[in-house]
C-alpha positions in Angstrom: 0.2 -0.1 0.1 1.5 3.7 -1.2 1.0 6.5 1.9 -1.2 8.0 -0.7 -3.7 5.9 -0.2 -2.9 5.1 3.4 -5.5 6.8 6.0 -4.9 10.3 7.0 -3.3 9.2 10.5 -0.9 6.9 8.7 0.1 9.9 6.2 0.4 12.4 9.0 2.3 9.7 11.1 5.2 9.3 8.1 5.3 12.9 7.6 6.2 13.4 11.0 8.9 10.7 11.4 10.0 12.1 8.1 10.3 15.5 9.9 11.9 14.4 13.3 14.4 12.3 11.2 15.5 15.0 8.9 15.9 17.4 11.7 17.9 14.5 14.0 15.7 14.5 17.0 16.9 11.9 19.7 14.1 9.5 19.8 13.9 10.3 23.6 13.0 14.0 22.7 10.9 12.8 20.0 8.8 10.7 22.1 8.7 13.3 24.9 7.3 16.1 22.4 4.9 13.5 21.5 3.4 13.2 24.7 3.0 16.6 25.1 1.1 16.8 21.6 -0.8 13.8 22.7 -2.2 15.4 25.9 -3.0 18.8 24.1 -5.2 17.1 21.7 -6.7 14.7 24.0 -7.8 18.1 26.0 -9.3 19.6 23.0 -11.4 16.4 22.3 -12.3 16.5 25.8 -13.5 20.0 25.4 -14.9 19.9 22.2 -16.9 17.1 23.8 -18.3 19.2 26.3 -19.1 22.1 24.0 -21.3 19.5 21.8 -22.8 18.3 24.8 -23.9 21.8 25.9 -26.0 22.1 22.6 
């Protein structure tokens, strides 16, 4: 399967890996940063879910 036909989350993952590798980001730094991003996006989903329930 080519990346062009992959689901959007796979395409994004490939792009992120490429970006991290091209910038020679150490794996432990990349994982720590991704954990921050994960928490941020989980908070956004929670907030979005709560605002949807208000209507």
